[in-house]
KEGUKE-200153 format. One line per 10 residues: their letters; for each residue x, y negated, z of C-alpha. Coordinates in Angstrom, 1 decimal. Example, Ala and Ser with C-alpha at 12.3 -4.5 7.8 and 13.67 -1.06 7.14 Angstrom:
AS) 12.3,4.5,7.8 | 13.7,1.1,7.1
This chain:
MKQHKLATRV) 36.8,92.9,37.8 | 34.4,91.3,40.1 | 31.8,93.7,41.6 | 28.2,92.4,41.2 | 26.0,92.5,44.2 | 22.2,92.2,44.5 | 20.8,89.7,47.0 | 20.8,91.1,50.5 | 17.0,90.8,50.8 | 16.5,93.4,48.1
GHIAPFQVMM) 17.9,96.0,50.4 | 15.3,95.2,53.0 | 12.4,95.9,50.6 | 11.2,99.5,50.7 | 10.0,101.2,47.5 | 6.5,102.7,47.4 | 6.7,106.4,48.2 | 3.6,106.9,46.2 | 5.5,106.1,43.1 | 7.3,109.4,43.5
VLDRAKQLQS) 3.9,111.1,43.5 | 2.7,109.0,40.6 | 5.8,109.6,38.5 | 5.5,113.3,39.0 | 1.8,113.2,38.3 | 2.5,111.5,34.9 | 5.1,114.1,34.1 | 2.6,116.9,34.7 | 0.0,115.1,32.6 | 2.4,114.7,29.8
QGEDVIHLEV) 2.9,118.5,29.9 | -0.9,119.0,29.5 | -1.8,119.5,33.2 | -5.2,118.3,34.4 | -4.2,115.9,37.3 | -6.9,114.3,39.5 | -5.7,110.8,40.6 | -6.7,109.9,44.1 | -3.5,108.0,44.8 | -3.8,104.6,43.0
GEPDFVAVDA) -6.0,101.8,44.1 | -7.7,101.3,40.8 | -11.2,102.7,40.1 | -12.1,104.0,36.7 | -13.9,100.8,35.9 | -12.8,98.0,33.6 | -14.0,94.4,33.4 | -17.7,94.0,32.7 | -18.2,93.6,28.9 | -19.5,90.0,29.2
VAKAGMAAIE) -16.3,89.1,31.0 | -14.1,90.8,28.5 | -15.9,89.0,25.7 | -15.5,85.7,27.4 | -11.7,86.3,27.5 | -11.7,87.2,23.8 | -13.7,84.1,23.0 | -11.1,82.0,24.8 | -8.4,83.4,22.6 | -10.4,82.8,19.4
EGKTGYTSAT) -11.1,79.2,20.5 | -7.4,78.6,21.2 | -7.8,78.2,25.0 | -4.4,79.7,25.6 | -2.4,76.8,27.0 | -1.5,75.9,30.5 | -4.3,75.0,32.9 | -3.9,72.9,36.0 | -1.4,74.5,38.4 | -4.1,75.1,40.9
GLSELKIAIS) -6.5,76.5,38.3 | -9.2,75.8,35.8 | -11.7,73.3,37.4 | -14.8,75.2,36.2 | -13.4,78.4,37.7 | -12.7,76.7,41.1 | -16.3,75.3,41.1 | -17.7,78.7,40.3 | -15.7,80.3,43.2 | -16.9,77.5,45.5
DYYLSRYQAE) -20.5,78.0,44.5 | -20.1,81.8,45.0 | -18.9,81.3,48.6 | -21.9,79.1,49.3 | -24.6,81.2,47.8 | -23.3,84.6,48.9 | -21.5,83.9,52.2 | -22.9,80.6,53.3 | -19.4,79.2,53.5 | -18.8,75.6,52.2
VAPERIIVTP) -15.5,75.6,50.5 | -14.5,72.5,48.5 | -13.1,73.4,45.0 | -9.9,71.5,45.6 | -9.1,73.9,48.5 | -9.0,76.9,46.0 | -5.6,77.6,44.4 | -6.0,80.1,41.5 | -3.0,82.4,41.3 | -1.5,85.2,39.1
GASGALLLMA) -3.2,88.0,41.1 | -3.6,88.2,44.8 | 0.1,89.1,44.9 | 0.8,85.6,43.6 | -1.5,84.2,46.4 | 0.4,86.1,49.1 | 3.8,85.0,47.7 | 2.4,81.4,47.8 | 1.2,81.9,51.3 | 4.6,83.2,52.5
SLMVNASDEV) 6.3,80.2,51.0 | 3.8,77.7,52.3 | 3.5,78.7,55.9 | 6.5,80.7,57.0 | 10.0,79.5,57.7 | 13.2,81.6,57.4 | 13.7,83.6,60.6 | 10.0,83.4,61.5 | 7.9,86.5,62.0 | 4.3,87.2,61.2
LMPDPCYPCN) 2.2,89.8,63.1 | 0.4,92.5,61.2 | -1.4,95.7,62.3 | 0.4,99.0,61.7 | -0.8,100.4,59.2 | -1.3,97.7,56.6 | -0.6,97.0,52.9 | 3.2,97.1,52.6 | 3.7,94.3,50.0 | 2.5,91.7,52.6
RHFLIQAGAQ) 5.6,92.3,54.7 | 7.8,92.3,51.6 | 6.6,88.8,50.6 | 7.8,87.6,54.0 | 11.3,89.1,53.3 | 11.4,87.0,50.1 | 10.8,83.9,52.2 | 13.6,84.9,54.6 | 11.1,85.9,57.3 | 9.8,89.3,58.5
AKLVETKVEN) 6.7,91.1,59.6 | 6.3,92.4,63.1 | 4.0,95.4,62.9 | 1.8,95.8,66.0 | 1.0,99.3,67.0 | -2.6,100.2,66.8 | -4.6,103.2,68.1 | -6.4,105.8,66.1 | -9.2,105.9,68.6 | -9.9,102.2,67.7
GFELDLNTLS) -9.8,102.9,64.0 | -6.4,101.2,63.7 | -7.8,97.8,64.7 | -5.3,95.5,66.3 | -6.2,95.0,70.0 | -6.5,91.2,70.3 | -6.1,91.5,74.1 | -2.5,92.4,73.5 | -1.8,89.6,71.1 | -0.1,87.4,73.7
GHWGENTSGL) 2.4,90.1,74.5 | 3.5,90.3,70.9 | 3.5,86.5,70.2 | 7.0,85.1,70.5 | 8.9,81.9,70.0 | 9.4,82.6,66.3 | 5.9,83.9,65.6 | 4.3,81.9,62.8 | 0.9,83.6,62.5 | -1.2,86.7,62.2
WLASPSNPTG) -2.2,88.4,58.9 | -5.3,90.6,58.8 | -7.2,92.4,56.1 | -10.9,93.3,55.8 | -11.9,95.6,54.2 | -8.5,97.3,54.9 | -6.0,99.0,52.7 | -5.3,101.8,53.6 | -8.0,102.6,56.1 | -11.2,101.2,54.5
AVLSKSYVAE) -12.2,99.7,57.8 | -14.2,96.5,57.9 | -13.6,93.9,60.7 | -16.6,92.3,62.3 | -17.3,88.6,62.1 | -17.0,88.3,65.9 | -13.5,90.0,65.8 | -12.2,87.6,63.2 | -13.6,84.7,65.2 | -11.9,85.9,68.3
AWQKVSEFGG) -8.6,86.4,66.4 | -8.8,82.8,65.1 | -9.5,81.5,68.6 | -6.4,83.3,70.0 | -4.1,82.3,67.1 | -5.2,78.7,67.4 | -4.3,78.7,71.1 | -0.8,79.9,70.2 | -0.5,77.2,67.6 | -0.2,79.7,64.7
HLLVDEIYQG) -1.9,80.3,61.4 | -4.4,83.1,60.5 | -4.6,84.7,57.1 | -7.4,87.1,56.2 | -6.8,89.2,53.1 | -10.3,89.6,51.6 | -9.2,91.3,48.4 | -11.8,94.1,48.7 | -14.6,91.6,49.6 | -17.9,92.7,48.2
LVYEGEDFSA) -17.0,96.4,48.5 | -18.7,96.9,51.9 | -21.0,99.8,52.5 | -21.5,99.6,56.2 | -21.2,96.5,58.4 | -21.4,92.8,57.4 | -19.9,91.5,54.2 | -18.8,88.0,55.2 | -15.9,85.6,54.6 | -13.6,84.3,57.3
LSISDDIFVV) -14.2,80.9,55.7 | -17.6,80.8,57.4 | -15.8,80.8,60.7 | -13.3,77.9,60.2 | -12.0,75.7,57.5 | -8.5,76.2,58.9 | -8.3,79.9,58.2 | -6.4,80.9,55.1 | -8.0,83.5,52.8 | -6.7,85.5,49.9
NSFSKYFAMT) -9.0,87.1,47.3 | -8.7,88.7,43.9 | -10.6,89.5,40.7 | -8.9,93.0,40.7 | -11.2,95.0,42.9 | -14.9,93.9,43.1 | -14.7,92.5,39.5 | -12.5,95.4,38.2 | -10.0,93.0,36.5 | -6.8,94.5,37.6
GWRLGWLVVP) -4.7,93.9,34.5 | -6.0,90.4,34.1 | -3.8,89.4,37.0 | -5.9,86.8,38.6 | -6.5,85.9,42.3 | -6.9,82.9,44.6 | -5.8,81.4,47.9 | -8.1,79.2,49.9 | -6.2,76.7,52.0 | -7.2,74.1,54.6
QWAIEGATKL) -7.5,70.5,53.4 | -4.2,69.5,55.0 | -2.3,72.2,53.1 | -3.6,71.3,49.6 | -0.7,69.1,48.7 | 2.0,71.6,49.8 | 0.2,74.5,48.1 | -0.1,72.5,44.9 | 3.6,71.6,44.8 | 4.5,75.3,45.3
AQNIFIAAPS) 2.1,76.5,42.6 | 3.5,74.0,40.1 | 7.0,75.2,40.7 | 6.5,79.0,41.3 | 3.8,79.8,38.7 | 3.1,76.7,36.6 | -0.4,78.2,36.1 | -2.3,81.5,36.3 | -3.1,83.1,32.9 | -5.5,80.8,31.1
VSQYAAVRAF) -7.4,83.5,29.2 | -8.1,85.4,32.4 | -9.4,82.2,34.0 | -11.8,81.5,31.2 | -13.0,85.1,31.4 | -13.4,84.9,35.2 | -15.8,82.0,35.0 | -18.2,84.4,33.4 | -17.8,86.9,36.3 | -20.0,84.7,38.6
EADVLAECEV) -23.1,84.8,36.4 | -26.1,86.8,37.5 | -25.9,89.6,35.0 | -22.2,90.4,35.8 | -22.8,90.2,39.5 | -25.7,92.7,39.1 | -23.4,95.1,37.3 | -20.8,94.7,40.0 | -23.5,95.7,42.5 | -24.3,98.8,40.5
RRQRLDARRL) -20.7,99.7,40.6 | -20.5,99.1,44.4 | -23.4,101.6,44.8 | -21.5,104.1,42.7 | -18.4,103.8,44.8 | -20.6,104.3,47.9 | -22.0,107.5,46.5 | -18.4,108.7,45.9 | -17.4,107.7,49.4 | -20.2,109.9,50.9
VLLEGLKLMG) -19.1,112.9,48.7 | -15.6,112.6,49.9 | -16.4,112.1,53.5 | -18.7,115.1,53.5 | -16.1,117.3,51.7 | -13.3,116.3,54.1 | -15.6,117.1,57.1 | -16.3,120.5,55.8 | -12.6,121.2,55.3 | -11.8,120.0,58.9
LPVVAPAHGA) -9.6,117.1,57.8 | -10.3,114.3,60.2 | -11.1,110.8,58.9 | -9.3,108.5,61.4 | -10.8,105.1,60.6 | -14.3,103.9,59.7 | -14.4,104.1,55.9 | -16.9,101.3,55.6 | -15.3,99.3,52.7 | -12.8,99.1,49.9
FYVYVDVSGV) -12.4,102.6,48.2 | -10.1,104.4,50.6 | -10.4,107.1,53.3 | -7.5,107.5,55.7 | -7.0,111.1,56.8 | -5.0,113.0,59.5 | -3.3,116.0,58.0 | -1.1,116.8,61.0 | -3.3,119.9,61.6 | -2.0,121.4,58.4
TEDAMKWCLE) 1.5,119.9,58.0 | 4.3,118.1,59.9 | 5.2,116.0,56.8 | 2.5,114.2,54.9 | 4.8,113.3,52.0 | 6.0,116.9,51.5 | 2.3,118.0,51.7 | 1.3,115.5,49.0 | 4.1,116.7,46.7 | 3.3,120.4,47.2
LLEREKVALT) -0.4,119.7,46.6 | 0.4,117.9,43.4 | 2.6,120.7,42.1 | 0.2,123.5,43.0 | -3.2,122.0,42.5 | -2.6,118.9,40.5 | -4.2,116.5,43.0 | -2.4,113.2,43.7 | -2.7,111.4,47.0 | -0.8,108.6,48.8
PGADFGIKDA) 1.3,109.5,51.9 | 0.8,107.3,55.0 | 4.5,106.3,55.2 | 3.8,103.6,52.6 | 1.6,101.7,55.0 | 3.1,101.9,58.5 | 5.6,103.3,60.9 | 3.8,104.7,64.0 | 2.9,108.4,63.2 | 2.9,107.6,59.5
HKYVRFAYTC) 3.9,111.2,58.7 | 0.5,112.4,59.9 | -1.7,110.5,57.5 | -2.7,110.5,53.8 | -4.8,107.9,51.9 | -7.5,109.2,49.6 | -8.8,106.7,46.9 | -12.2,107.6,45.6 | -11.5,106.0,42.3 | -12.9,108.7,40.0
DEERLKEALV) -16.4,110.0,39.5 | -18.2,112.4,41.9 | -17.6,115.5,39.8 | -13.9,114.9,39.7 | -14.0,114.2,43.5 | -15.8,117.5,44.1 | -13.2,119.3,41.9 | -10.4,117.7,43.9 | -12.0,118.9,47.1 | -12.2,122.4,45.8
RIARFMSS) -8.5,122.3,44.8 | -7.4,120.9,48.2 | -9.4,123.6,50.1 | -7.8,126.3,47.9 | -4.3,124.8,48.6 | -5.0,124.7,52.4 | -6.2,128.3,52.4 | -3.2,129.5,50.6
């Protein structure tokens, strides 16, 4: 009998270590334990009511068929108008490719711009799925070591030393997962200048755009029309399960991106798209701003609590909803520490090994995705765990 084999690429894709934490956390919850979840990148918000109602109205009106492969025209116009009004970036609607989540946009990007055997530079640490999308395209990520004293920001002066014959481009993220750091506009402009000189492409992951508490909230699209940008409705608009994102491409890449979207996705979810049009109206944006302020308050509670416990925050937590922490002073193995913390105090965190290679065993990601009282309770439990 013939033995079945999975595609070789599957073996090169690493599972999320945090899933081990999450699975055990769910087991404990099913047994009646009070688990505080600081591991998953999903705040305790759902879509604003007006957006949800717009989605329900779309169903009631029968707007459930395919849209254009690149997205509903009125949604693309709304996104374009949003870039202009909020970020002073002129983005023609036809350059916007609406996708099934930002993950769909990243898969589209890997298929569009990266050849088999190419490599793409990314900072270490970074969001792991990005490198796995490259594997799916037959390429690979080259993680560039960063320094904790620079907040894990890739040193652009070293870029030429990492750029090789098969290097296709550079992928950055701001605000960053897992560090919460926010890149400056001058940094992104310099990165674009250097990448252009090498003849490569630059992608900026702006999935957490809008969730900035310190520093400038800007879009790389205000720097150049030739920069690729990924964004999502999951984070700022709290529409995680609606599975809707977008990719902005240069004018010269529209035809290629459209062909790929037609073949890979056919279309993003139509109901989600009709709902998302409502997300750009003033009342919804006002509610999103209130939520941003709530996240900022949570951030400050967490930062102060970690400081009092002597757990160093190793990157400027200026955006998204993450804090990256060095636990090497209390453990030699962050993964083991996370699992023991979960068992003994029922607090779930994400080990750094999910995000990078260099010294990943030293770090833990905190997600301030629950309210301030729960955060304070988590800090009490962690302090008790450390003292014991």
